Backbone bond lengths (Angstrom), bond angles and torsions (degrees), N, CA, C in turn:
res aa  C-N    CA-C-N  psi(-1)  N-CA   C-N-CA  omega(-1)  CA-C   N-CA-C  phi
1 M - - - 1.457 - - 1.522 110.72 -
2 L 1.325 116.05 145.58 1.454 122.70 173.86 1.523 108.19 -102.76
3 K 1.320 116.45 141.69 1.464 120.87 -179.30 1.516 110.03 -130.72
4 D 1.332 116.18 147.20 1.460 119.90 177.19 1.521 109.61 -139.45
5 A 1.322 114.93 167.90 1.463 122.16 177.96 1.514 108.91 -163.07
6 S 1.315 116.49 161.16 1.458 122.00 176.00 1.519 109.89 -105.19
7 L 1.327 115.85 141.08 1.458 121.56 176.04 1.515 108.80 -128.46
8 N 1.312 115.25 148.03 1.453 121.11 176.40 1.519 107.83 -132.48
9 A 1.330 117.31 125.30 1.462 122.52 -177.97 1.529 111.36 54.93
10 G 1.354 116.09 37.28 1.452 120.53 176.51 1.515 115.05 78.98
11 K 1.340 118.21 7.29 1.461 121.53 -179.25 1.517 109.83 -115.54
12 L 1.338 115.27 135.09 1.456 121.37 179.70 1.522 109.63 -67.74
13 M 1.327 116.56 129.88 1.455 121.56 -177.77 1.526 109.09 -89.65
14 E 1.319 115.78 128.41 1.458 122.14 -175.32 1.523 111.56 -58.59
15 G 1.337 115.39 140.46 1.456 120.80 173.88 1.508 115.27 77.03
16 T 1.335 118.61 14.24 1.465 119.37 -176.40 1.528 113.48 -108.50
17 I 1.341 118.71 -2.72 1.461 120.05 -179.46 1.531 109.83 -77.39
18 S 1.322 115.80 128.68 1.463 122.32 177.44 1.515 108.91 -134.00
19 Q 1.328 116.92 161.95 1.455 120.09 176.20 1.518 110.50 -133.77
20 Y 1.337 114.92 151.55 1.453 122.15 -174.72 1.532 109.09 -140.42
21 A 1.317 115.56 157.93 1.464 119.92 174.69 1.527 108.97 -67.82
22 A 1.336 116.24 139.84 1.465 120.37 -177.04 1.525 111.78 -75.50
23 N 1.327 118.22 -38.48 1.471 122.44 -178.00 1.530 111.44 49.58
24 A 1.328 115.16 44.19 1.465 120.94 -171.35 1.516 113.87 -72.78
25 K 1.335 117.43 -9.29 1.463 119.98 -179.83 1.528 112.18 -103.88
26 D 1.324 117.05 8.20 1.465 121.14 -179.31 1.519 111.53 -76.45
27 S 1.323 115.71 178.46 1.463 121.87 177.21 1.521 110.39 -70.50
28 E 1.331 115.89 165.90 1.466 120.74 178.58 1.525 111.12 -55.42
29 D 1.323 117.07 -50.17 1.466 120.44 -176.93 1.523 111.34 -62.62
30 A 1.341 116.20 -40.51 1.464 119.19 -178.43 1.527 111.39 -65.70
31 I 1.331 117.10 -41.40 1.461 119.95 179.85 1.524 110.74 -66.95
32 I 1.327 116.93 -44.75 1.472 120.22 -179.92 1.522 110.31 -62.19
33 C 1.321 117.15 -45.18 1.470 119.94 179.06 1.525 110.97 -62.58
34 G 1.326 116.11 -38.82 1.466 119.68 178.42 1.512 111.83 -64.31
35 L 1.337 116.84 -44.62 1.467 120.39 178.58 1.521 111.18 -65.23
36 A 1.319 116.57 -41.10 1.466 120.29 179.01 1.529 110.80 -63.19
37 S 1.330 115.98 -37.87 1.469 119.95 178.24 1.524 110.77 -63.82
38 I 1.330 115.86 -39.36 1.468 119.81 177.21 1.522 110.21 -62.98
39 L 1.322 117.02 -43.49 1.463 120.19 179.63 1.524 111.00 -63.67
40 Q 1.326 116.97 -37.50 1.461 119.72 177.13 1.528 111.01 -64.04
41 D 1.340 116.56 -42.85 1.462 119.23 177.08 1.529 110.64 -60.93
42 L 1.329 115.76 -41.56 1.468 120.59 -179.01 1.525 110.75 -63.48
43 L 1.327 116.81 -43.68 1.459 120.81 179.05 1.526 111.12 -65.66
44 E 1.321 115.90 -38.25 1.458 119.69 178.89 1.530 110.80 -65.22
45 K 1.326 116.55 -43.46 1.465 120.03 178.19 1.523 110.59 -62.60
46 Y 1.321 115.49 -41.15 1.465 118.78 -179.31 1.532 110.39 -62.48
47 K 1.305 117.07 -42.52 1.468 120.83 -178.94 1.519 112.27 -63.55
48 R 1.336 117.29 -29.71 1.459 121.15 -176.69 1.523 113.03 -83.30
49 L 1.328 117.31 -13.01 1.456 119.30 -178.24 1.523 110.49 -67.08
50 P 1.340 117.75 132.07 1.469 120.39 -176.53 1.524 113.55 -63.98
51 D 1.334 117.51 -28.01 1.456 119.24 -178.02 1.523 112.55 -106.34
52 A 1.334 116.40 16.95 1.466 119.65 179.15 1.519 109.76 -71.88
53 S 1.324 115.70 134.69 1.451 120.49 178.57 1.520 110.09 -86.83
54 E 1.311 116.35 172.82 1.464 121.82 176.32 1.526 108.13 -110.39
55 P 1.334 116.93 80.26 1.468 120.09 -175.04 1.517 112.28 -72.80
56 D 1.333 114.79 158.51 1.455 119.48 174.68 1.521 111.23 -67.59
57 A 1.323 117.00 -27.98 1.462 121.80 178.28 1.521 109.07 -143.73
58 I 1.321 116.02 147.14 1.455 122.32 176.47 1.523 107.81 -112.87
59 G 1.316 116.32 121.34 1.454 120.97 178.87 1.513 110.73 -90.41
60 I 1.312 116.76 131.87 1.466 122.36 175.96 1.518 107.46 -119.14
61 G 1.326 115.72 108.57 1.461 121.26 178.38 1.506 109.68 -96.71
62 M 1.331 116.71 128.21 1.455 121.68 -177.06 1.521 110.48 -121.69
63 S 1.323 116.13 131.47 1.458 121.76 174.30 1.517 108.58 -90.24
64 F 1.338 116.56 128.86 1.462 121.15 179.65 1.514 108.42 -136.22
65 P 1.343 117.44 138.89 1.474 118.56 177.30 1.524 110.63 -69.62
66 G 1.310 115.83 156.71 1.447 120.65 177.90 1.522 111.04 -95.98
67 P 1.323 115.46 169.79 1.469 128.20 3.13 1.530 111.35 -70.33
68 F 1.330 115.15 138.65 1.456 121.20 -176.59 1.523 107.84 -156.91
69 D 1.325 116.83 134.46 1.462 121.27 174.26 1.525 106.68 -82.41
70 Y 1.340 115.49 90.86 1.460 119.94 -173.21 1.519 112.73 -66.84
71 E 1.305 117.62 -30.42 1.465 120.64 -179.09 1.526 111.17 -67.10
72 R 1.332 116.77 -43.06 1.469 120.65 -176.52 1.528 113.54 -99.15
73 G 1.316 117.30 -13.46 1.460 119.82 178.57 1.508 114.17 83.09
74 I 1.339 117.10 29.24 1.467 121.37 -176.80 1.525 109.92 -107.98
75 C 1.333 115.60 128.46 1.461 121.49 -179.11 1.528 110.47 -78.08
76 R 1.335 115.81 136.51 1.471 121.35 178.34 1.531 111.06 -126.02
77 I 1.326 116.98 22.56 1.464 121.25 -175.07 1.520 110.81 -76.63
78 Q 1.323 115.58 128.17 1.454 123.27 174.21 1.526 109.42 -144.47
79 G 1.323 116.48 143.75 1.453 120.99 173.21 1.508 115.57 71.46
80 L 1.326 119.13 16.78 1.465 122.23 -178.62 1.519 112.52 -111.93
81 D 1.334 117.36 1.63 1.465 122.56 178.02 1.527 112.29 61.56
82 K 1.332 116.78 28.77 1.457 121.18 174.01 1.528 109.10 -157.16
83 F 1.317 116.66 138.86 1.467 123.83 178.12 1.539 112.88 55.62
84 E 1.339 117.69 21.13 1.459 119.29 -177.91 1.521 112.32 -69.16
85 S 1.329 117.27 -26.40 1.466 119.72 178.78 1.523 111.68 -68.26
86 L 1.332 117.60 -12.27 1.472 121.22 179.19 1.531 112.39 -93.10
87 Y 1.331 117.98 3.85 1.471 119.47 -177.15 1.533 110.31 -56.62
88 G 1.338 115.43 126.88 1.456 121.60 179.39 1.518 114.79 80.87
89 V 1.326 117.50 -2.62 1.468 121.45 -177.23 1.522 110.29 -85.38
90 N 1.329 116.18 134.78 1.457 120.69 172.15 1.528 107.14 -80.51
91 V 1.314 115.34 93.22 1.465 121.27 -174.34 1.524 111.09 -61.63
92 K 1.314 116.80 -37.94 1.465 120.54 179.82 1.525 111.28 -60.40
93 E 1.330 116.65 -49.44 1.468 120.07 -177.83 1.522 111.35 -67.00
94 R 1.335 117.32 -38.91 1.462 120.02 179.09 1.527 111.23 -64.65
95 L 1.333 116.34 -38.96 1.461 119.18 178.31 1.526 111.43 -65.84
96 L 1.324 116.34 -44.95 1.463 119.49 178.74 1.528 111.01 -62.57
97 Q 1.334 116.16 -40.20 1.464 120.38 178.67 1.528 110.75 -60.74
98 T 1.328 116.49 -43.18 1.458 120.70 -179.68 1.528 111.26 -68.51
99 L 1.335 116.39 -39.53 1.463 119.78 179.47 1.523 111.88 -67.72
100 R 1.326 117.36 -32.40 1.474 120.01 179.07 1.519 111.58 -62.05
101 A 1.323 116.24 -28.78 1.464 120.46 -179.21 1.524 111.95 -89.98
102 S 1.326 117.00 4.18 1.463 121.19 -178.38 1.523 110.38 -102.62
103 R 1.329 115.19 -177.23 1.465 119.93 178.29 1.521 112.31 -67.30
104 F 1.333 116.99 -11.44 1.459 121.36 178.18 1.531 112.24 -99.50
105 G 1.318 115.52 15.68 1.458 119.42 -177.33 1.516 113.90 -54.73
106 G 1.329 117.00 -34.95 1.453 120.59 -179.08 1.509 113.62 -71.09
107 M 1.327 117.62 -13.37 1.465 121.05 -178.03 1.531 112.70 -95.12
108 T 1.329 117.30 -8.76 1.463 118.76 -172.22 1.525 112.80 -63.97
109 E 1.316 117.37 -26.22 1.472 119.28 179.16 1.525 111.69 -70.03
110 T 1.324 116.53 -19.80 1.468 119.60 -179.56 1.522 112.34 -100.91
111 L 1.344 117.40 -1.89 1.464 120.88 -178.27 1.526 111.08 -84.97
112 D 1.309 115.59 134.43 1.463 122.64 176.31 1.523 106.90 -122.35
113 I 1.339 116.87 100.00 1.462 121.98 -176.71 1.525 109.10 -96.41
114 R 1.335 116.14 125.81 1.461 121.54 178.91 1.516 110.03 -130.83
115 F 1.336 115.22 153.33 1.457 121.55 -175.30 1.522 111.20 -123.07
116 Q 1.339 115.54 149.95 1.458 121.19 174.54 1.524 107.43 -161.99
117 N 1.334 117.18 164.77 1.463 118.33 177.56 1.529 110.27 -87.13
118 E 1.322 114.62 159.94 1.470 120.65 -171.96 1.525 112.37 -63.08
119 G 1.338 116.77 -39.32 1.457 119.82 -178.66 1.517 112.09 -61.02
120 R 1.328 116.71 -42.15 1.468 120.02 178.98 1.514 111.46 -68.22
121 L 1.330 117.20 -39.73 1.466 119.51 -179.88 1.518 110.82 -65.82
122 F 1.336 116.65 -41.69 1.463 119.43 175.30 1.523 110.37 -59.03
123 G 1.329 116.88 -44.75 1.461 120.65 -179.75 1.512 112.78 -61.93
124 L 1.329 116.61 -42.02 1.466 119.82 178.68 1.525 110.74 -63.32
125 G 1.340 116.49 -42.95 1.462 119.50 -179.95 1.507 112.25 -68.09
126 A 1.333 116.87 -45.37 1.469 120.49 179.88 1.519 111.00 -66.98
127 G 1.330 117.26 -34.66 1.457 121.32 -178.92 1.514 113.86 -64.64
128 K 1.333 116.70 -21.84 1.463 119.52 178.98 1.527 111.45 -65.42
129 R 1.336 116.42 -19.27 1.466 119.81 178.04 1.519 111.65 -70.94
130 Y 1.324 116.84 -22.15 1.467 121.68 -175.87 1.535 108.90 -133.67
131 P 1.324 117.11 71.50 1.465 121.57 -171.53 1.520 115.18 -66.81
132 E 1.331 118.06 -10.97 1.463 119.73 -179.11 1.531 111.72 -113.43
133 E 1.324 117.33 13.85 1.466 120.65 -176.01 1.533 111.96 -115.51
134 R 1.335 113.63 162.32 1.456 121.27 169.84 1.527 106.82 -98.32
135 V 1.323 115.76 119.82 1.458 121.71 -170.83 1.525 110.04 -123.71
136 L 1.327 116.03 135.41 1.461 121.04 165.78 1.518 106.78 -103.59
137 A 1.322 116.57 118.83 1.460 121.57 178.01 1.523 108.71 -109.37
138 I 1.322 116.49 132.43 1.455 120.41 177.33 1.521 109.77 -127.90
139 T 1.314 116.12 151.74 1.456 122.60 171.29 1.514 107.64 -118.50
140 L 1.330 116.32 135.33 1.458 122.12 -179.45 1.522 108.49 -118.01
141 G 1.322 115.50 118.13 1.455 120.56 -179.69 1.518 109.18 -161.61
142 T 1.328 116.77 -116.41 1.467 119.79 175.42 1.522 110.93 -67.13
143 G 1.315 116.94 -19.09 1.464 123.73 175.11 1.507 108.40 -157.11
144 I 1.326 116.40 -168.05 1.463 120.48 176.50 1.527 108.94 -111.80
145 G 1.328 115.63 114.04 1.449 121.12 174.68 1.515 109.58 -93.84
146 S 1.327 117.33 159.88 1.463 119.13 -175.73 1.514 111.33 -153.02
147 A 1.321 114.01 153.45 1.462 121.40 174.78 1.521 108.24 -152.38
148 F 1.326 115.47 128.97 1.459 122.28 175.38 1.528 107.18 -97.67
149 I 1.329 116.31 119.38 1.465 121.68 -173.93 1.527 109.30 -119.87
150 D 1.314 115.76 127.49 1.466 121.87 177.20 1.515 108.39 -120.49
151 C 1.331 116.35 109.97 1.477 121.83 -179.29 1.525 111.46 51.80
152 G 1.313 116.08 44.64 1.455 121.49 176.58 1.505 115.58 86.10
153 N 1.333 117.91 -4.70 1.458 121.40 -176.72 1.519 111.50 -107.26
154 L 1.324 116.53 138.26 1.456 122.58 177.82 1.523 109.79 -71.72
155 V 1.341 116.33 131.15 1.464 122.10 178.35 1.523 107.93 -115.02
156 T 1.330 117.40 121.67 1.466 120.88 -177.49 1.525 113.19 -120.87
157 K 1.318 117.04 -2.66 1.463 118.79 178.73 1.517 109.07 -152.95
158 G 1.318 114.44 163.97 1.454 120.13 -177.30 1.517 109.89 124.00
159 G 1.307 116.19 167.52 1.451 121.34 -173.82 1.509 115.40 -66.51
160 R 1.333 118.09 -17.60 1.470 119.83 -175.32 1.525 113.41 -106.60
161 V 1.323 117.80 7.25 1.458 120.08 176.75 1.522 109.43 -128.53
162 L 1.314 115.13 156.45 1.460 120.97 175.98 1.522 109.09 -73.51
163 P 1.333 118.24 159.86 1.467 120.96 179.02 1.526 111.68 -51.79
164 E 1.326 116.23 123.44 1.461 124.17 -178.69 1.526 112.93 63.09
165 G 1.318 117.51 4.99 1.459 120.32 -179.47 1.512 113.66 72.81
166 Y 1.323 117.64 22.97 1.465 121.45 -177.46 1.521 111.06 -95.53
167 L 1.324 115.93 135.61 1.459 122.24 173.75 1.519 112.81 -102.75
168 Y 1.332 117.10 -23.71 1.465 120.98 -169.38 1.523 113.25 -58.43
169 N 1.347 116.85 -32.43 1.459 119.75 -176.29 1.526 112.98 -100.90
170 L 1.333 117.77 8.07 1.458 121.02 178.28 1.532 108.66 -72.73
171 P 1.326 118.19 130.05 1.469 119.42 -177.91 1.531 111.82 -63.15
172 Y 1.337 114.61 137.18 1.452 120.38 174.75 1.521 107.95 -148.41
173 R 1.313 115.42 119.49 1.463 121.92 -178.78 1.531 112.13 52.82
174 G 1.337 115.26 42.55 1.457 120.84 173.58 1.507 116.11 81.62
175 A 1.325 118.03 9.45 1.464 121.70 -179.85 1.522 108.97 -148.50
176 P 1.353 118.86 162.27 1.462 120.14 175.16 1.527 110.93 -58.49
177 A 1.314 116.74 145.82 1.465 121.71 -178.20 1.520 112.37 -55.61
178 D 1.324 117.62 -29.51 1.459 121.94 177.79 1.527 112.44 -53.63
179 E 1.329 116.18 -30.86 1.460 119.75 -176.78 1.525 112.32 -72.28
180 S 1.325 117.03 -25.06 1.465 120.85 -178.38 1.517 112.93 -98.41
181 F 1.347 116.30 -39.97 1.465 119.88 -170.27 1.524 110.25 -108.92
182 S 1.334 113.46 71.32 1.455 122.36 -174.24 1.523 108.14 -165.82
183 R 1.316 115.39 177.00 1.465 120.10 175.64 1.521 110.66 -55.84
184 R 1.330 116.64 -48.46 1.468 118.43 -177.80 1.526 111.95 -66.89
185 G 1.333 117.19 -28.60 1.458 120.28 177.01 1.522 111.52 -66.20
186 I 1.341 116.74 -43.37 1.462 120.64 178.53 1.523 110.49 -66.69
187 L 1.332 116.73 -42.83 1.465 119.35 179.45 1.525 111.01 -62.43
188 K 1.322 116.83 -38.82 1.466 119.49 177.76 1.526 111.16 -65.23
189 L 1.326 115.74 -41.20 1.464 120.41 178.64 1.528 110.65 -57.91
190 F 1.321 116.99 -45.29 1.461 121.13 -179.93 1.529 111.33 -72.59
191 R 1.331 116.31 -36.49 1.471 119.18 179.34 1.520 110.40 -64.70
192 D 1.329 116.37 -44.62 1.466 120.02 -179.76 1.531 111.65 -63.43
193 A 1.339 116.23 -27.59 1.469 120.48 179.37 1.520 112.42 -88.33
194 G 1.344 117.03 0.99 1.458 120.89 -179.71 1.507 114.18 73.76
195 C 1.342 116.47 22.88 1.472 121.04 -176.08 1.525 113.29 -113.38
196 L 1.323 116.70 11.35 1.463 119.83 179.74 1.522 108.57 -108.57
197 H 1.335 116.50 119.88 1.455 121.16 -178.55 1.530 109.73 -114.22
198 E 1.296 115.69 162.01 1.465 121.24 -175.56 1.523 111.02 -55.81
199 G 1.337 114.78 136.41 1.457 120.60 178.65 1.507 114.87 86.71
200 M 1.342 117.43 -4.04 1.462 120.89 -179.24 1.527 111.77 -88.96
201 D 1.318 115.01 141.73 1.455 121.71 170.67 1.527 107.02 -130.29
202 V 1.325 116.75 -174.05 1.459 120.01 -175.80 1.532 110.97 -59.13
203 K 1.318 116.48 -38.32 1.465 120.07 -178.82 1.524 111.06 -60.41
204 E 1.333 117.49 -45.77 1.452 121.42 -179.25 1.531 111.38 -67.18
205 L 1.327 116.15 -38.11 1.463 120.16 178.01 1.526 110.91 -64.64
206 A 1.330 116.17 -39.98 1.469 119.98 178.40 1.521 110.63 -65.36
207 E 1.330 117.13 -38.66 1.460 120.17 179.22 1.527 110.67 -64.22
208 L 1.344 117.24 -40.94 1.459 120.51 177.12 1.526 111.03 -60.81
209 A 1.345 115.89 -42.04 1.463 119.69 180.00 1.520 111.14 -64.10
210 R 1.325 116.77 -40.01 1.465 120.23 -179.36 1.526 112.00 -71.45
211 Q 1.315 116.07 -24.09 1.465 120.14 179.32 1.529 112.33 -85.17
212 G 1.329 116.26 5.24 1.453 119.29 175.03 1.506 115.91 107.90
213 G 1.330 117.64 9.96 1.451 120.41 178.33 1.528 110.62 -69.98
214 D 1.321 116.75 106.01 1.463 120.54 -174.87 1.523 112.04 -62.34
215 R 1.324 116.88 -45.07 1.464 119.28 -178.26 1.526 111.01 -65.97
216 E 1.310 117.06 -38.85 1.467 120.89 178.46 1.531 110.54 -63.84
217 R 1.328 116.44 -41.16 1.468 120.14 178.77 1.534 110.28 -64.66
218 E 1.310 116.36 -40.23 1.466 120.19 178.55 1.525 111.22 -61.28
219 L 1.321 116.40 -40.24 1.459 120.04 -177.70 1.525 111.35 -70.78
220 F 1.338 117.58 -37.82 1.470 119.16 175.77 1.528 110.49 -65.57
221 L 1.323 117.26 -39.40 1.465 120.22 175.50 1.527 110.97 -61.45
222 A 1.325 115.72 -40.14 1.463 120.13 178.50 1.527 110.52 -64.11
223 F 1.337 116.68 -38.63 1.466 120.43 176.10 1.523 110.10 -60.94
224 G 1.335 116.65 -44.53 1.459 120.65 178.94 1.519 112.09 -62.05
225 E 1.312 117.21 -39.57 1.462 120.39 179.08 1.525 111.09 -65.92
226 E 1.327 116.12 -41.29 1.464 119.97 178.11 1.530 110.23 -63.32
227 L 1.333 116.39 -43.16 1.455 120.59 179.09 1.527 110.30 -62.27
228 G 1.324 117.02 -42.76 1.456 121.05 178.75 1.511 112.13 -63.72
229 Q 1.318 116.96 -41.64 1.460 120.51 178.58 1.524 111.01 -62.56
230 F 1.339 116.22 -38.41 1.465 121.34 178.32 1.525 111.75 -68.23
231 L 1.329 116.92 -41.63 1.471 120.82 -173.36 1.523 113.53 -82.69
232 L 1.314 118.02 -23.99 1.461 120.48 -173.79 1.530 113.25 -52.43
233 P 1.343 120.63 -53.31 1.473 118.87 -179.74 1.522 113.14 -65.58
234 V 1.319 116.56 -29.33 1.470 120.52 178.93 1.524 110.12 -66.69
235 L 1.328 116.76 -46.14 1.459 121.79 179.43 1.527 111.42 -65.03
236 I 1.322 116.79 -39.79 1.465 120.67 178.93 1.514 110.68 -65.14
237 D 1.330 116.91 -45.82 1.478 120.39 -179.22 1.526 111.57 -61.91
238 F 1.334 116.93 -37.25 1.462 120.92 -177.27 1.529 112.46 -81.88
239 L 1.311 116.90 -7.77 1.468 121.88 -175.27 1.528 110.47 57.51
240 A 1.334 115.23 40.47 1.461 120.73 -175.17 1.525 111.47 -71.68
241 N 1.323 115.30 144.98 1.460 121.87 173.29 1.521 111.93 -90.43
242 R 1.350 115.38 -25.66 1.462 118.30 -168.25 1.526 110.44 -152.40
243 L 1.342 114.85 145.72 1.460 123.11 171.63 1.521 107.81 -112.52
244 I 1.335 116.80 124.74 1.459 121.91 178.14 1.521 108.02 -116.27
245 I 1.334 116.26 133.08 1.456 122.14 -175.01 1.521 110.14 -119.29
246 G 1.329 115.49 134.32 1.452 121.99 174.61 1.515 109.68 -133.58
247 G 1.319 116.85 -172.64 1.451 121.59 -179.58 1.516 111.92 93.76
248 Q 1.332 115.81 166.72 1.468 120.88 -175.58 1.519 112.14 -61.06
249 I 1.334 117.19 -41.05 1.462 119.32 -178.70 1.527 110.52 -71.21
250 G 1.322 117.13 -27.58 1.454 120.77 177.03 1.523 112.65 -59.12
251 K 1.333 116.53 -21.93 1.465 120.34 179.52 1.525 111.95 -70.90
252 S 1.330 116.73 -10.61 1.470 120.81 178.52 1.524 111.73 -101.15
253 I 1.326 116.90 23.80 1.466 119.54 -178.53 1.529 111.37 -63.25
254 D 1.323 117.43 -22.59 1.463 119.20 175.57 1.523 111.48 -62.97
255 L 1.339 116.77 -19.60 1.462 121.40 -179.28 1.527 112.70 -98.83
256 F 1.331 117.71 -37.36 1.465 119.23 -177.24 1.528 113.51 -106.80
257 G 1.334 116.89 -7.79 1.462 120.30 -174.38 1.517 114.03 -62.51
258 E 1.330 117.78 -37.63 1.462 120.37 -178.86 1.527 111.05 -60.93
259 G 1.328 116.40 -44.70 1.454 119.70 178.70 1.517 112.27 -66.60
260 L 1.333 116.24 -39.20 1.467 121.08 178.22 1.518 111.06 -61.99
261 I 1.316 117.17 -50.62 1.466 121.57 -176.98 1.524 111.00 -63.98
262 R 1.323 116.07 -36.38 1.464 119.63 178.69 1.533 111.01 -61.03
263 K 1.317 116.70 -43.00 1.464 120.31 -179.61 1.530 112.58 -73.02
264 L 1.340 117.04 -25.68 1.464 120.73 -178.70 1.526 112.69 -90.06
265 A 1.322 117.29 0.07 1.467 120.98 -177.53 1.527 113.74 -52.56
266 P 1.351 120.02 -38.73 1.470 119.25 -178.57 1.530 115.08 -60.63
267 C 1.347 118.01 -24.63 1.474 118.60 -178.66 1.523 112.07 -97.83
268 G 1.324 118.42 -10.59 1.457 121.34 174.70 1.511 115.09 65.56
269 N 1.327 118.26 24.45 1.464 121.42 -179.41 1.521 112.74 -74.16
270 Q 1.301 115.56 147.79 1.457 121.08 167.18 1.527 107.95 -75.52
271 V 1.324 117.35 139.74 1.463 122.24 179.24 1.520 108.51 -122.04
272 E 1.323 115.69 130.53 1.465 120.33 -175.70 1.523 109.01 -143.17
273 A 1.321 116.49 134.66 1.466 121.89 173.83 1.525 108.34 -109.55
274 L 1.323 116.52 134.11 1.458 121.73 -179.51 1.522 109.03 -106.14
275 D 1.320 116.27 125.62 1.457 120.99 -177.13 1.528 112.34 -66.12
276 N 1.329 116.11 -49.32 1.456 120.26 -173.03 1.523 110.58 -94.99
277 A 1.329 115.50 73.32 1.462 119.89 -178.55 1.526 111.35 -62.26
278 L 1.331 116.75 -33.90 1.463 120.21 -178.54 1.525 110.83 -60.43
279 H 1.328 116.74 -42.67 1.467 120.66 178.72 1.526 110.62 -57.01
280 H 1.325 116.71 -46.42 1.465 120.42 -178.16 1.533 111.32 -70.57
281 T 1.338 116.77 -29.64 1.459 119.79 176.35 1.521 110.52 -66.47
282 F 1.330 116.77 -41.06 1.468 119.76 176.31 1.535 110.90 -62.99
283 I 1.327 116.26 -42.70 1.467 119.84 178.04 1.529 109.30 -61.80
284 G 1.336 116.98 -40.78 1.454 121.07 177.77 1.518 112.57 -61.08
285 A 1.332 116.68 -37.23 1.461 119.63 178.16 1.517 110.42 -62.00
286 S 1.331 116.88 -38.42 1.473 119.46 178.97 1.528 111.39 -67.37
287 C 1.354 115.73 -27.00 1.473 119.50 -179.65 1.528 112.12 -65.81
288 M 1.326 117.30 -22.79 1.466 119.49 179.68 1.522 112.14 -64.47
289 F 1.324 116.94 -17.26 1.466 121.01 -175.97 1.509 112.79 -108.51
290 N 1.338 116.26 14.65 1.464 119.88 179.64 1.516 113.70 -85.52
291 T 1.334 116.12 -7.39 1.470 119.46 -179.30 1.507 110.49 -113.31
């Protein structure tokens, strides 16, 4: 699902969150038209808000999975079974072209469309809570997203961060970290232990653990320990003060948090999971227009 919202002066405006079908396997034209339609709905909602201002420019921040040239707005996705029809397409220019032919054509000169990945946007939004700290923010879901934040600013290069600030492709136990610290990583952990049955997903496994399943609780603790072992050198190298966790799997920190914190004890970091990752992602999108 795709979700949008309106923000004014960096604050989420009540009643503006909507969701739409992603249709990520459609043709290039169908996806572009669908995204443009969403932007038109968003602009229409913004115009109807009683306290909406009349800014000189309207910023539209869009989260897109990678590979993606976020600076230029060009999709580089291949082999992921989603948005592949957009490979090589300048999504920004196609959206503006489509909007120019719509009822919002007169507004396109004031539109500033920018792109970023969800993990970075979550990190930027969550980092605003601690404007004087060095924060590593991660999202756990279909993969592991990451953002290195220093006093509210995204850090993507330098001696204390990984290339582009990405953790997903960092080797861990002979495979990219995405394979271990994700939905499929948890399912594999349970499958290898003989505890994964047909029809079960992470949500069902977490419910079993909360209902007193000793083996399920042990496996979630083991997941937390593995995650802590992976993150410990990263947090130390970045001189991080805090680890912030979001994403669907982050909602199970009551099950894996003890193991995670135990492994992170040597660095003394604060660990915090945020329930409403979407809210912070929207706030992060607004941060792209603060400079």
